[in-house]
N, C-alpha and C positions, 0 to 999 in steps of 0.2 A: 376543490380549491375555490374559495369564494372570490368575489370581485376585489374586495379590499386586499386580500392576500396577493392576488395577481398584480394589483397596482403597487403594493409594497415591493414585490419582487422586481418589477420594472425599475422602480426608483433606486433600489439597492444596486441593480445591475449597471444603471447609468452612472451612479456615483463611483462605483468600483472601477468602471472603465475610464472615467475622467481621472481618477487618482493614478491608475497605472499609466495612462498616456502622459499625464503630467510628469511623472517620475522619469519616463523614457526621454521626454523632451529635455528635462532638466539635466539628465545624464549626458545627452548629446551636446548641449550647450556648454556644460562644465568641461567636457573633454576637448571640445573645439577651442574654447577660450583658455585652455591650459590652466584651469583652476587647480588641477592635480595632474599627475603624470599618467596619461591614458595608456601607457605601455602595460600597466598592471591589470587593467580591466577592459581594454579596447573601448569601443563605443557603438551605439546601435546601427548606424549606417554601415560601418565596417563589418559588423557581425552579419547583417543582412546580405551584404555582398559575398561574404564567405559561405553563408548558407546556400546561396544560389550556385556557387561553384561546387559546393559539397553535393548538391542534388544532381547537377549536370554530370559530374564525374561518375556517378553511380555508387560512390562510397557510402553515402547516407543510407541507402536502402540496404546495402550489404551489412553494415555495422548495426543498423536497427534490427534487422532480422535476427542476428546473433544474440543481441542483448535481450530482446523481447522473448525469444524462444527460451532462453535460460530462466528469465524471470517468471514467465507464465507457467512453465513446467514446475518451477519451485512453488509458485502460488497454488497450483492445482494439488500437488502432492501434499504440501504442508497443510492446506486447508482441510482436505479430506481426512488425512490422518489425525489432525488436530481435533476435528469435530468428533470423529469416531472414538478416539481415546478419551476425550472430554466427557462424552456421554457414558462410555463404559466405566470410567473411574467415578463418575458422579452417581451412577446407579449401583455399583458395587463398592461400598464404602471401604472395605478392607483393602481392595486393590488401590484405591485412592490414597489411603494412609501409607501404603508401602511405597508407591512409586512417585507420588507428587513431590515429596521432599527431595528425591533424587533429581527429578526434572527441574525443580527450582534451583538446586545447586548447579546443575549444568547450565541453566539459563543465566546464572550469575557470572559465568565465564565470558568475557568479551569475545565474540566470534571472530573478530579481526585477528586475535592472537592465535586462533586455531585454523585460520584459513590456509597457512602453509602446510599444516598437517593434512587437511583434506586434499590438497593438491598432491601430497606425497602418497596418500591412500588411493586416490581415484585418477591421478594423472592431470595433465593440462587441458584435457578435452572438456566436453559438455558436462560429464557426470559430476565433476567437482563443483562446478558453478551451480548446477541444479541442486545438489546436496546442500550447499551452503545457503542458497536462497530458500530452499524448502525448510531447512532447520529453523531459520529465522522467522519464517511465516508460521511454522508449527507452534512455536512458543506463544506467539500472539494469539492464535486461534484457540489453542488448547486451554490456556488459562481463562480466557473469556468464556468459553463453553463450559468448562468445569465449574467455575464459580457460579455461572448462571444456573446450571443443573442443581448444584448444591443449595441454592437459594430460592428454588422454585417453591411457591406457596403450597404447603401441604393440603390446604383446603381444596385447591383445584384438583389435585390427584384423588382425594377422597370423594369429591363430587363426581368425577369421572367413573370411579369404581362403583359408586352407588347407582349410576345410570346404566351399569352393565358393561362398561368398557374393560377389556383385558389389559394386561401390562403393556403389550406392544401397541395397542390402540391408544392407550393413555400417553405413551411416549410420543407417538407420531402425531396425534391430533391435539394434544394438550401441552405436553412439556416442551417439545421442540418449537411450536409456534410462540409459546410464552418466552422462550430463551432466544428467539430469533434476533431481537434488537442487539443483544450482547454478542451473538455469533457474528452478525454483520459488522459490528464494531471491531471485533477481532480481525475479521477479514480486511476491513478498511485499513487497519494498522499493518496488516500483512502485505498490502499492496506496496506501501513504501518500503517495507522490509525486504520484499523479494527483489526490488530494484537495487537496493543497497547491497544485498547478498550477491547478485549477479555482477555488479560493478566491482565489488571487493575481490571476487574471484578472478575477474579479468585483470585487476591490478597485480595479482599474484603471478599470473602467467596466462597468456592467451595470444591468439593470432588475429583477433578481431573483436569487435564490440566497442561500446562507448568507453568502457574502462580502459581498454587497450589504447583507443584513440586519444583519450585525455592524457594518458601517460606519455604517449609518443609526441603529442603536440607540446606538452609541457617541457619535454627534454629539448625541444628545438625553439622554445619561447614563442610558440604560435598561440598567443593568448586569444586571438579571435576565434580559432578553431575550438579551443577549450570552452569559450563562452557559447559557441554554436552548439556544442554537445550538451551543455547545461540547459540551453533553451529547449532543445529537443526533448530532453528528459523531463523538463518542467511541463511541456506540452503533453507528453505521454501520461504523466501523473494526473493532469487535469482531466484528460479523456477518461482514464480509469476511474477517477472519482465521480465523474458524471455518470458513468455506467453503473457504479454502485448506488448513486442517488436514485437512478431510475429503478434499479432492482429493489431498493428499499421501499420506494413508493408502491411498487406492485405487491411486494411480500407483506408489507406492514400497513395495508389499507385500513385495518381495524384499529390502528394505534391513533391516539390523540396526543397533541402537544400541549403541555401545560405551561402557564406563565406565572410569574411571581404575583401578578394581579389576580390570580385564581381564575382567570378566564381560560377556556379550553377551545382548541380549534381542531378540526379534522386534519389528520396527517395527509 
């Protein structure tokens, strides 16, 4: 990363921070001045006070562990199975032609409508939430991987074979690195999907987690607690995306970023 890019990153960070802080201040002023009814959205200082009590009571840690456990297990299983099947179907064309249309049809069914069925199959415990989260992640990762494998440039594979590489070596050292940007893109989409899956599963039935807490707080019109949960989920999403950005920089050090001006810069 050169000096110009570092300077640009600092400037964008400062501008972004000012915009976010300005929106928060405007929100607080609008609520205090009664420009609208704050009952429906609460306001920042009240949410901060609720977060403090949420932390002190120990409830925040309890519900965070439940939701993140469901989401991370779903992300892990969904990503691993998605990559493996994407590579398998991409390499064996007949398998891809048989099963991909079936998976596409299943993916077209809104998972929210099937959530009660998963609860019926696996119960109200951890399994149903992990299954739902993992299934939503799987479709994101599978289709990204499968399409990337299918669209790998044939010249790269031919060049690897000409240099003496076997099929497994070509897959590991050529095809997978070439497809990694698309695989990581699928996993990035899966990060949001796993959280959605876990929350939906908790809506259907649970004894803890942010989905359960939001349902409970809404039933008692505790809007500040709902907004506190939303803030925590937003923070978790930002942290996970930062981790993915870090992983992408390490795994894709060879990649260059292109611009419409035809300039290129090191990733």
